[in-house]
N, C-alpha and C positions, 0 to 999 in steps of 0.2 A: 727502876724508875724510868718510864718512857721519856724520851727527849724529842725535841723538834727544833726547827729553826727556819730561817729565811732561805731564799734561793741561793744567795751568794755565800751563806754560812757565817756572816759576821754577827748576827744576833741568834743566840741559842737559849733555850729554856727547857725546863723539865716539869713534868706533872706527876703527882702522886695521889693514890687513892682512887676509888671508884668515882666516875663522873656523877655529878648531882643531877644532870640532865643531858639529853642528846636530842638535838633539834636541827632541822633544816629551816632556813629562813629565806623567804621569798621577798622580803621588803626591798624597796628601791635602793636603799643604802647598800645592802648586801649584794645586790646585783651590780652596783657600781664598783664596790671595792674588790669583788672577785672578777669582774669583767665577764660574768657568766649569768646563768639563770637563777642561782641561789647560793647560799653558803651552808656548809655542813659544820656543825659546832658541837663541842662538848662543853658543859659547864663544869668548871673545876673550882672547888673551894679555895679561897685566898691562901690558906696555909699549905695547900697542895700544889701551888704554882711557884716556881723559882726561876728568876732570870739568871742564866749561867754566864753569859758573855754578851758583849756589845751594849750599845746604848740606843734603844729604839726611839724613834720619833713618834709623836702622837698628834692627833687632830680630834677636837671635840666638836660636836654639833648636836642639834636637837633631832632626834630620830623620829621615824614614823609614829612611834608610840607616844611622842610628846615629851619624852624624857631625854636628858643629855646622855650621850653615849660617846665613849672615847675609843678611837681605833689606834692600835699600836702597830707600827710597821718599821721595816728596815729603811733607813734613810738612803742607803746605797742602791739596793735592788728593788725597793718598793713593796716587798711582800707584806701583806697584812697578816699578822700572827695571832692576835687576840683583840677582843674588845671588852671594855668594862664600863661601869658607871653605876649610878644609884639603883637602877633596876635590877642589878646583879648582886647587890649587897657587896660583900668582899670578894665575890667570885669573879672568874674570868670566863668569857666565851672564847675558847680556843678553837682556831680554825683547824679542823681535823686533818686537812690535806697538808699541813705544815709539820705534822708528826713524822718522824723518821721511819717508823714501822710501816712497811709496805701493806700490811693487813689492817691498818688503823681504820680505814673507811669501812671495811667488811666487819670489823669488830665493834663498830659504834653505830649500829643501825638506829636511825632516828626514832624516838618515841613520839615526837610531835613535829608537825609542820606549822610554821608561823607565817602570818601574812599571806595565806593562800589566795586571798583576793587579788594578789599580784602575780600569782603563778602564771607562767607563760602557757598558752593553750596546748603546746605540743609536749609538755612534761606532765606525766601522770603522777598521781599521789602515791605515797608509800603506803601500801595496804594496811600495815600493822600500826601506823602512826596516827595519833589524834590529829584532827584538822582544825586549825583556828584561823579565822579570817583576819584577825589582828594578832596581838600578842597575848 
């Protein structure tokens, strides 16, 4: 069962099962919470996600999609670990870069890019991924 966690190690989680989806998101929220050009995510079913230790903090807001989205992060180091909300059902959008496996990013090639209308002009598209201007 793959595990992941925040930068300081106080919040830990595990995921089980095949991802329901693999996506890059270029929305303005993802750019803010990553401090970068996009976020790399896997969608994990609710029963496949387990919080192992720590007590993450959360912040909810209306996302670019118009739906509420909740970001879960470590209150000590600030690492965003996953997001959820009505648009995901019981699933979690896990930030792939927080998984412990050094190959996690290579093993989770995005199948879709979301909010490509916000992609910065010096980042190319993932050739094998579907392109969506919104969600």
